[in-house]
C-alpha positions as CSV (number, residue, x, y, z in Angstrom):
1,M,180.2,143.9,-77.2
2,R,181.1,147.1,-79.0
3,K,183.7,149.8,-78.2
4,F,185.1,152.8,-80.0
5,A,188.5,154.3,-80.7
6,N,190.1,156.5,-83.4
7,Y,186.6,157.0,-85.0
8,L,186.5,153.3,-85.4
9,W,184.1,150.7,-83.9
10,V,185.5,147.5,-82.5
11,E,183.2,144.6,-82.0
12,K,184.1,141.5,-80.0
13,K,182.4,138.2,-80.8
14,D,184.0,135.2,-79.0
15,D,187.8,135.7,-79.6
16,V,187.4,137.7,-82.9
17,Y,187.7,141.5,-82.9
18,T,186.2,143.2,-85.9
19,I,187.2,146.8,-86.7
20,G,185.2,149.2,-88.9
21,M,184.6,152.9,-89.6
22,T,182.1,154.8,-87.6
23,A,179.4,156.8,-89.4
24,E,181.2,160.0,-88.2
25,L,184.4,159.0,-89.9
26,Q,182.6,157.9,-93.0
27,D,181.0,161.4,-93.1
28,D,184.3,163.2,-92.4
29,V,186.2,161.5,-95.2
30,G,183.4,161.6,-97.8
31,T,183.0,159.1,-100.7
32,I,185.8,156.6,-100.7
33,G,187.3,156.0,-104.1
34,Y,190.4,153.9,-103.3
35,V,191.6,151.7,-100.5
36,E,194.7,149.6,-100.0
37,F,195.2,147.3,-97.0
38,T,198.6,147.1,-95.4
39,E,200.3,143.7,-95.4
40,G,201.5,141.6,-92.5
41,D,200.0,139.0,-90.1
42,R,200.2,141.2,-87.0
43,V,199.3,144.8,-86.2
44,E,200.3,146.9,-83.2
45,V,198.4,149.8,-81.7
46,D,198.6,152.8,-84.1
47,D,199.9,150.8,-87.0
48,I,198.3,151.8,-90.3
49,I,195.8,149.0,-91.3
50,L,194.4,150.8,-94.4
51,N,195.3,153.7,-96.7
52,L,192.3,155.4,-98.3
53,E,191.6,158.1,-100.8
54,A,188.2,159.8,-100.5
55,S,186.5,162.9,-101.8
56,K,187.6,165.0,-98.7
57,T,190.9,163.4,-97.7
58,I,193.7,161.0,-98.1
59,M,194.6,159.2,-94.9
60,G,195.9,156.1,-93.2
61,I,193.5,154.4,-90.7
62,L,195.3,153.4,-87.5
63,S,194.6,150.2,-85.5
64,P,193.2,150.8,-82.0
65,L,194.4,147.4,-80.9
66,A,197.3,145.0,-81.3
67,G,196.7,141.5,-82.6
68,K,196.9,138.9,-85.3
69,V,195.1,139.7,-88.5
70,I,192.9,136.8,-89.6
71,E,190.9,138.6,-92.3
72,R,190.8,141.8,-94.3
73,N,187.7,143.1,-96.1
74,L,189.3,142.6,-99.6
75,N,185.9,143.3,-101.2
76,A,186.5,146.9,-100.3
77,E,189.6,147.0,-102.5
78,A,187.5,146.1,-105.5
79,R,184.5,148.2,-104.4
80,P,185.8,151.0,-102.1
81,T,182.4,152.6,-101.6
82,L,181.5,149.5,-99.5
83,L,183.3,151.4,-96.7
84,N,180.7,154.1,-97.0
85,S,177.9,151.6,-96.3
86,G,175.9,151.8,-93.1
87,K,175.9,148.0,-92.9
88,K,178.6,146.5,-90.6
89,N,178.8,143.4,-92.7
90,E,180.0,145.6,-95.6
91,N,182.0,148.4,-94.0
92,W,184.3,146.4,-91.7
93,L,188.0,146.7,-92.2
94,I,189.9,143.9,-90.5
95,K,189.4,141.0,-88.0
96,L,191.9,140.3,-85.3
97,I,192.6,137.5,-82.8
98,D,195.2,137.3,-80.0
99,V,194.1,140.7,-78.7
100,D,194.7,141.8,-75.1
101,Q,191.2,141.9,-73.6
102,D,192.2,144.6,-71.1
103,A,193.2,146.8,-74.0
104,F,189.8,146.2,-75.6
105,Y,187.9,146.9,-72.4
106,N,189.8,150.2,-71.9
107,L,188.5,151.5,-75.2
108,E,185.5,154.0,-75.1
109,D,182.0,152.6,-74.6
110,E,179.2,153.4,-77.0
């Protein structure tokens, strides 16, 4: 199941919630040249999960959900342009567990 918030997509598969950038956000920021993930094992709603520099902006990406971080797309730190990809297996940002399901279901539908 897929939901949307903060120009991010959130996909739930079993108990893992994967967060990535929508095509609209990718277009708005332009070509991404630098990314840096924030540290920590947990994120809260509206915590910065990623700082990026792109051709059109410098910004922090805010988490739409609270949960425990189990994985970050560290390949994007070495190759930031992966986040401009249309492939969700390349352009995802983080994966969370221990997420409040009601909070997920309250996000926008596709």
